[in-house]
PDB file of N, CA, C and O in Angstrom:
ATOM      1  N   MET A   1       1.085  -0.733  -0.019  1.00  0.00           N
ATOM      2  CA  MET A   1       0.188  -0.288   0.010  1.00  0.00           C
ATOM      3  C   MET A   1       0.513   1.335   0.017  1.00  0.00           C
ATOM      4  O   MET A   1       1.186   1.552   1.024  1.00  0.00           O
ATOM      5  N   GLY A   2       0.273   2.651  -0.781  1.00  0.00           N
ATOM      6  CA  GLY A   2       1.557   3.441  -0.654  1.00  0.00           C
ATOM      7  C   GLY A   2       0.370   4.391  -1.622  1.00  0.00           C
ATOM      8  O   GLY A   2      -0.726   4.108  -2.106  1.00  0.00           O
ATOM      9  N   ALA A   3       1.387   5.880  -1.603  1.00  0.00           N
ATOM     10  CA  ALA A   3       0.608   7.136  -2.298  1.00  0.00           C
ATOM     11  C   ALA A   3       1.813   7.640  -2.659  1.00  0.00           C
ATOM     12  O   ALA A   3       2.891   7.395  -2.117  1.00  0.00           O
ATOM     13  N   SER A   4       1.582   8.444  -3.708  1.00  0.00           N
ATOM     14  CA  SER A   4       2.779   9.133  -4.524  1.00  0.00           C
ATOM     15  C   SER A   4       2.006  10.966  -4.713  1.00  0.00           C
ATOM     16  O   SER A   4       0.813  11.253  -4.610  1.00  0.00           O
ATOM     17  N   VAL A   5       2.950  11.736  -4.949  1.00  0.00           N
ATOM     18  CA  VAL A   5       2.490  12.556  -5.229  1.00  0.00           C
ATOM     19  C   VAL A   5       3.763  14.130  -6.061  1.00  0.00           C
ATOM     20  O   VAL A   5       4.721  14.531  -5.399  1.00  0.00           O
ATOM     21  N   SER A   6       3.539  14.550  -7.061  1.00  0.00           N
ATOM     22  CA  SER A   6       4.490  14.549  -7.644  1.00  0.00           C
ATOM     23  C   SER A   6       4.119  16.252  -7.843  1.00  0.00           C
ATOM     24  O   SER A   6       2.938  16.596  -7.798  1.00  0.00           O
ATOM     25  N   GLU A   7       5.303  17.360  -8.081  1.00  0.00           N
ATOM     26  CA  GLU A   7       4.484  18.469  -8.376  1.00  0.00           C
ATOM     27  C   GLU A   7       5.101  18.966 -10.078  1.00  0.00           C
ATOM     28  O   GLU A   7       6.262  19.376 -10.055  1.00  0.00           O
ATOM     29  N   VAL A   8       4.754  18.959 -10.790  1.00  0.00           N
ATOM     30  CA  VAL A   8       4.803  19.284 -12.316  1.00  0.00           C
ATOM     31  C   VAL A   8       4.456  20.902 -13.027  1.00  0.00           C
ATOM     32  O   VAL A   8       3.430  21.579 -12.958  1.00  0.00           O
ATOM     33  N   LEU A   9       5.645  21.143 -13.648  1.00  0.00           N
ATOM     34  CA  LEU A   9       5.369  23.066 -14.310  1.00  0.00           C
ATOM     35  C   LEU A   9       5.009  22.065 -16.008  1.00  0.00           C
ATOM     36  O   LEU A   9       5.369  21.024 -16.558  1.00  0.00           O
ATOM     37  N   ILE A  10       4.207  23.082 -16.219  1.00  0.00           N
ATOM     38  CA  ILE A  10       3.882  22.823 -17.851  1.00  0.00           C
ATOM     39  C   ILE A  10       4.126  24.272 -18.246  1.00  0.00           C
ATOM     40  O   ILE A  10       3.570  25.255 -17.757  1.00  0.00           O
ATOM     41  N   ASP A  11       4.853  24.254 -19.007  1.00  0.00           N
ATOM     42  CA  ASP A  11       5.097  25.110 -20.556  1.00  0.00           C
ATOM     43  C   ASP A  11       3.352  25.649 -21.276  1.00  0.00           C
ATOM     44  O   ASP A  11       2.730  24.858 -21.985  1.00  0.00           O
ATOM     45  N   ARG A  12       2.922  26.715 -21.024  1.00  0.00           N
ATOM     46  CA  ARG A  12       1.779  27.104 -21.476  1.00  0.00           C
ATOM     47  C   ARG A  12       1.816  26.857 -23.095  1.00  0.00           C
ATOM     48  O   ARG A  12       0.790  26.655 -23.745  1.00  0.00           O
ATOM     49  N   PHE A  13       2.933  26.892 -23.578  1.00  0.00           N
ATOM     50  CA  PHE A  13       3.258  27.648 -24.929  1.00  0.00           C
ATOM     51  C   PHE A  13       3.839  26.378 -25.821  1.00  0.00           C
ATOM     52  O   PHE A  13       3.585  26.215 -27.015  1.00  0.00           O
ATOM     53  N   THR A  14       4.512  25.672 -25.160  1.00  0.00           N
ATOM     54  CA  THR A  14       4.958  24.179 -25.818  1.00  0.00           C
ATOM     55  C   THR A  14       4.363  22.815 -25.315  1.00  0.00           C
ATOM     56  O   THR A  14       4.413  21.671 -25.767  1.00  0.00           O
ATOM     57  N   GLY A  15       3.840  23.318 -24.322  1.00  0.00           N
ATOM     58  CA  GLY A  15       3.044  22.019 -23.262  1.00  0.00           C
ATOM     59  C   GLY A  15       4.161  21.114 -22.713  1.00  0.00           C
ATOM     60  O   GLY A  15       3.897  20.041 -22.171  1.00  0.00           O
ATOM     61  N   GLN A  16       5.189  21.491 -22.839  1.00  0.00           N
ATOM     62  CA  GLN A  16       6.282  20.103 -21.996  1.00  0.00           C
ATOM     63  C   GLN A  16       5.913  20.095 -20.989  1.00  0.00           C
ATOM     64  O   GLN A  16       5.115  20.899 -20.507  1.00  0.00           O
ATOM     65  N   LEU A  17       6.547  18.951 -20.329  1.00  0.00           N
ATOM     66  CA  LEU A  17       6.346  19.134 -18.359  1.00  0.00           C
ATOM     67  C   LEU A  17       7.744  18.677 -17.681  1.00  0.00           C
ATOM     68  O   LEU A  17       8.744  18.024 -17.979  1.00  0.00           O
ATOM     69  N   ASN A  18       7.246  19.372 -16.652  1.00  0.00           N
ATOM     70  CA  ASN A  18       9.177  19.585 -16.287  1.00  0.00           C
ATOM     71  C   ASN A  18       8.469  19.132 -15.159  1.00  0.00           C
ATOM     72  O   ASN A  18       7.377  19.648 -14.922  1.00  0.00           O
ATOM     73  N   LEU A  19       9.193  17.694 -13.962  1.00  0.00           N
ATOM     74  CA  LEU A  19       9.013  17.514 -13.113  1.00  0.00           C
ATOM     75  C   LEU A  19       9.880  17.818 -12.091  1.00  0.00           C
ATOM     76  O   LEU A  19      10.974  17.330 -11.809  1.00  0.00           O
ATOM     77  N   GLU A  20       9.235  18.697 -11.575  1.00  0.00           N
ATOM     78  CA  GLU A  20       9.858  19.226 -10.078  1.00  0.00           C
ATOM     79  C   GLU A  20      10.031  18.211  -9.092  1.00  0.00           C
ATOM     80  O   GLU A  20      11.141  17.692  -9.213  1.00  0.00           O
ATOM     81  N   ARG A  21       9.347  17.725  -8.149  1.00  0.00           N
ATOM     82  CA  ARG A  21       9.248  17.025  -7.066  1.00  0.00           C
ATOM     83  C   ARG A  21       8.465  16.211  -7.051  1.00  0.00           C
ATOM     84  O   ARG A  21       7.415  16.456  -7.645  1.00  0.00           O
ATOM     85  N   SER A  22       8.606  15.026  -6.443  1.00  0.00           N
ATOM     86  CA  SER A  22       7.701  13.981  -6.126  1.00  0.00           C
ATOM     87  C   SER A  22       8.140  12.973  -4.974  1.00  0.00           C
ATOM     88  O   SER A  22       9.296  12.552  -4.933  1.00  0.00           O
ATOM     89  N   ASP A  23       7.224  12.619  -4.084  1.00  0.00           N
ATOM     90  CA  ASP A  23       7.653  12.235  -2.560  1.00  0.00           C
ATOM     91  C   ASP A  23       7.001  10.868  -3.039  1.00  0.00           C
ATOM     92  O   ASP A  23       6.279  10.718  -4.024  1.00  0.00           O
ATOM     93  N   LEU A  24       7.521   9.652  -1.889  1.00  0.00           N
ATOM     94  CA  LEU A  24       6.354   8.635  -2.241  1.00  0.00           C
ATOM     95  C   LEU A  24       6.535   8.026  -1.020  1.00  0.00           C
ATOM     96  O   LEU A  24       7.650   8.039  -0.499  1.00  0.00           O
ATOM     97  N   LEU A  25       5.516   7.450  -0.448  1.00  0.00           N
ATOM     98  CA  LEU A  25       4.952   7.016   1.001  1.00  0.00           C
ATOM     99  C   LEU A  25       4.527   5.264   0.517  1.00  0.00           C
ATOM    100  O   LEU A  25       3.609   4.979  -0.252  1.00  0.00           O
ATOM    101  N   ILE A  26       5.406   4.316   1.159  1.00  0.00           N
ATOM    102  CA  ILE A  26       5.329   3.147   0.689  1.00  0.00           C
ATOM    103  C   ILE A  26       5.268   2.540   2.501  1.00  0.00           C
ATOM    104  O   ILE A  26       5.949   2.960   3.437  1.00  0.00           O
ATOM    105  N   ASP A  27       4.269   1.505   2.518  1.00  0.00           N
ATOM    106  CA  ASP A  27       3.818   0.641   3.340  1.00  0.00           C
ATOM    107  C   ASP A  27       4.387  -0.489   2.858  1.00  0.00           C
ATOM    108  O   ASP A  27       3.902  -0.823   1.777  1.00  0.00           O
ATOM    109  N   ILE A  28       5.630  -1.523   3.458  1.00  0.00           N
ATOM    110  CA  ILE A  28       6.312  -3.054   2.878  1.00  0.00           C
ATOM    111  C   ILE A  28       6.016  -3.603   3.531  1.00  0.00           C
ATOM    112  O   ILE A  28       5.671  -4.668   3.021  1.00  0.00           O
ATOM    113  N   GLY A  29       5.790  -3.592   5.311  1.00  0.00           N
ATOM    114  CA  GLY A  29       5.600  -4.358   6.404  1.00  0.00           C
ATOM    115  C   GLY A  29       6.930  -4.494   6.839  1.00  0.00           C
ATOM    116  O   GLY A  29       7.832  -3.667   6.970  1.00  0.00           O
ATOM    117  N   GLU A  30       6.869  -5.699   7.037  1.00  0.00           N
ATOM    118  CA  GLU A  30       8.974  -6.108   7.959  1.00  0.00           C
ATOM    119  C   GLU A  30       9.393  -6.388   6.863  1.00  0.00           C
ATOM    120  O   GLU A  30       8.727  -7.002   6.030  1.00  0.00           O
ATOM    121  N   SER A  31      10.999  -5.829   6.627  1.00  0.00           N
ATOM    122  CA  SER A  31      11.565  -5.825   5.232  1.00  0.00           C
ATOM    123  C   SER A  31      12.545  -6.488   5.759  1.00  0.00           C
ATOM    124  O   SER A  31      13.098  -6.151   6.806  1.00  0.00           O
ATOM    125  N   ILE A  32      12.926  -7.763   4.891  1.00  0.00           N
ATOM    126  CA  ILE A  32      14.440  -8.523   4.592  1.00  0.00           C
ATOM    127  C   ILE A  32      15.383  -8.083   4.369  1.00  0.00           C
ATOM    128  O   ILE A  32      16.404  -8.475   4.934  1.00  0.00           O
ATOM    129  N   ASN A  33      15.389  -7.013   3.375  1.00  0.00           N
ATOM    130  CA  ASN A  33      16.448  -6.591   2.791  1.00  0.00           C
ATOM    131  C   ASN A  33      15.973  -5.262   2.283  1.00  0.00           C
ATOM    132  O   ASN A  33      15.524  -5.068   1.154  1.00  0.00           O
ATOM    133  N   PRO A  34      16.132  -4.274   3.328  1.00  0.00           N
ATOM    134  CA  PRO A  34      16.196  -3.048   2.967  1.00  0.00           C
ATOM    135  C   PRO A  34      16.172  -2.337   1.853  1.00  0.00           C
ATOM    136  O   PRO A  34      15.263  -1.728   1.288  1.00  0.00           O
ATOM    137  N   GLY A  35      17.586  -2.536   1.546  1.00  0.00           N
ATOM    138  CA  GLY A  35      18.197  -2.193   0.238  1.00  0.00           C
ATOM    139  C   GLY A  35      17.548  -2.326  -1.278  1.00  0.00           C
ATOM    140  O   GLY A  35      17.310  -1.512  -2.171  1.00  0.00           O
ATOM    141  N   ILE A  36      17.347  -4.022  -1.099  1.00  0.00           N
ATOM    142  CA  ILE A  36      16.552  -4.678  -1.996  1.00  0.00           C
ATOM    143  C   ILE A  36      15.168  -3.966  -2.190  1.00  0.00           C
ATOM    144  O   ILE A  36      14.802  -3.684  -3.331  1.00  0.00           O
ATOM    145  N   ASP A  37      14.396  -3.669  -1.105  1.00  0.00           N
ATOM    146  CA  ASP A  37      13.628  -2.980  -1.725  1.00  0.00           C
ATOM    147  C   ASP A  37      13.152  -1.366  -2.115  1.00  0.00           C
ATOM    148  O   ASP A  37      12.355  -0.896  -2.927  1.00  0.00           O
ATOM    149  N   ARG A  38      14.103  -0.770  -1.062  1.00  0.00           N
ATOM    150  CA  ARG A  38      14.517   0.710  -2.040  1.00  0.00           C
ATOM    151  C   ARG A  38      14.450   0.382  -3.365  1.00  0.00           C
ATOM    152  O   ARG A  38      13.449   0.831  -3.922  1.00  0.00           O
ATOM    153  N   GLY A  39      15.267  -0.320  -4.116  1.00  0.00           N
ATOM    154  CA  GLY A  39      15.867  -0.595  -5.170  1.00  0.00           C
ATOM    155  C   GLY A  39      14.463  -0.642  -5.771  1.00  0.00           C
ATOM    156  O   GLY A  39      14.132   0.482  -6.150  1.00  0.00           O
ATOM    157  N   GLN A  40      13.512  -1.588  -5.986  1.00  0.00           N
ATOM    158  CA  GLN A  40      12.690  -1.941  -6.231  1.00  0.00           C
ATOM    159  C   GLN A  40      11.291  -0.812  -6.082  1.00  0.00           C
ATOM    160  O   GLN A  40      10.320  -1.003  -6.814  1.00  0.00           O
ATOM    161  N   ILE A  41      11.291  -0.036  -5.418  1.00  0.00           N
ATOM    162  CA  ILE A  41      10.278   1.203  -4.841  1.00  0.00           C
ATOM    163  C   ILE A  41      10.921   1.882  -6.229  1.00  0.00           C
ATOM    164  O   ILE A  41      10.380   1.930  -7.333  1.00  0.00           O
ATOM    165  N   ILE A  42      12.066   2.327  -5.894  1.00  0.00           N
ATOM    166  CA  ILE A  42      13.244   3.877  -6.436  1.00  0.00           C
ATOM    167  C   ILE A  42      12.726   3.066  -8.559  1.00  0.00           C
ATOM    168  O   ILE A  42      12.206   3.569  -9.555  1.00  0.00           O
ATOM    169  N   GLY A  43      13.137   2.049  -8.303  1.00  0.00           N
ATOM    170  CA  GLY A  43      13.625   1.731  -9.922  1.00  0.00           C
ATOM    171  C   GLY A  43      11.489   1.597 -10.611  1.00  0.00           C
ATOM    172  O   GLY A  43      10.914   1.862 -11.666  1.00  0.00           O
ATOM    173  N   GLY A  44      11.248   1.286  -9.830  1.00  0.00           N
ATOM    174  CA  GLY A  44       9.246   1.284 -10.054  1.00  0.00           C
ATOM    175  C   GLY A  44       8.592   2.618 -10.485  1.00  0.00           C
ATOM    176  O   GLY A  44       8.153   2.857 -11.610  1.00  0.00           O
ATOM    177  N   PHE A  45       8.593   3.260  -9.664  1.00  0.00           N
ATOM    178  CA  PHE A  45       8.486   4.736  -9.892  1.00  0.00           C
ATOM    179  C   PHE A  45       9.277   5.809 -10.996  1.00  0.00           C
ATOM    180  O   PHE A  45       8.969   6.780 -11.687  1.00  0.00           O
ATOM    181  N   TYR A  46      10.182   5.196 -10.773  1.00  0.00           N
ATOM    182  CA  TYR A  46      10.943   5.962 -12.016  1.00  0.00           C
ATOM    183  C   TYR A  46      11.068   5.706 -13.597  1.00  0.00           C
ATOM    184  O   TYR A  46      11.346   6.439 -14.546  1.00  0.00           O
ATOM    185  N   SER A  47      10.656   3.990 -13.437  1.00  0.00           N
ATOM    186  CA  SER A  47      10.242   3.488 -14.815  1.00  0.00           C
ATOM    187  C   SER A  47       8.455   4.110 -15.390  1.00  0.00           C
ATOM    188  O   SER A  47       8.009   4.262 -16.527  1.00  0.00           O
ATOM    189  N   ARG A  48       7.840   4.329 -14.074  1.00  0.00           N
ATOM    190  CA  ARG A  48       6.460   4.874 -14.526  1.00  0.00           C
ATOM    191  C   ARG A  48       6.653   6.391 -14.720  1.00  0.00           C
ATOM    192  O   ARG A  48       6.072   7.100 -15.541  1.00  0.00           O
ATOM    193  N   SER A  49       7.208   6.610 -14.173  1.00  0.00           N
ATOM    194  CA  SER A  49       7.438   8.455 -14.222  1.00  0.00           C
ATOM    195  C   SER A  49       7.627   8.721 -15.896  1.00  0.00           C
ATOM    196  O   SER A  49       6.948   9.401 -16.667  1.00  0.00           O
ATOM    197  N   ARG A  50       9.115   7.707 -16.176  1.00  0.00           N
ATOM    198  CA  ARG A  50       9.551   7.791 -17.343  1.00  0.00           C
ATOM    199  C   ARG A  50       8.578   8.056 -18.573  1.00  0.00           C
ATOM    200  O   ARG A  50       8.563   8.922 -19.448  1.00  0.00           O
ATOM    201  N   MET A  51       7.662   6.814 -18.248  1.00  0.00           N
ATOM    202  CA  MET A  51       6.575   6.568 -19.152  1.00  0.00           C
ATOM    203  C   MET A  51       5.550   7.602 -19.206  1.00  0.00           C
ATOM    204  O   MET A  51       5.168   7.652 -20.376  1.00  0.00           O
ATOM    205  N   GLY A  52       5.062   8.263 -18.650  1.00  0.00           N
ATOM    206  CA  GLY A  52       4.318   9.312 -18.231  1.00  0.00           C
ATOM    207  C   GLY A  52       4.918  10.167 -19.283  1.00  0.00           C
ATOM    208  O   GLY A  52       4.214  10.821 -20.053  1.00  0.00           O
ATOM    209  N   ASN A  53       6.149  10.166 -19.321  1.00  0.00           N
ATOM    210  CA  ASN A  53       6.810  11.471 -20.065  1.00  0.00           C
ATOM    211  C   ASN A  53       6.936  11.597 -21.390  1.00  0.00           C
ATOM    212  O   ASN A  53       7.231  12.688 -21.878  1.00  0.00           O
ATOM    213  N   GLN A  54       6.698  10.324 -22.267  1.00  0.00           N
ATOM    214  CA  GLN A  54       6.948   9.912 -23.420  1.00  0.00           C
ATOM    215  C   GLN A  54       5.529  10.980 -24.406  1.00  0.00           C
ATOM    216  O   GLN A  54       5.414  10.874 -25.627  1.00  0.00           O
TER     217      GLN A  54
END
């Protein structure tokens, strides 16, 4: 379970999006390996945010 919020600037003339800030809040329960969990969360968020900018 989690939530995310992003602050985006949109150029009114070109329609270009600029991601200014993103915050994530994820509840993963008891973690066996926090480093792997963090990498999976950040990687998934990054790939989805790149898909939205195409």
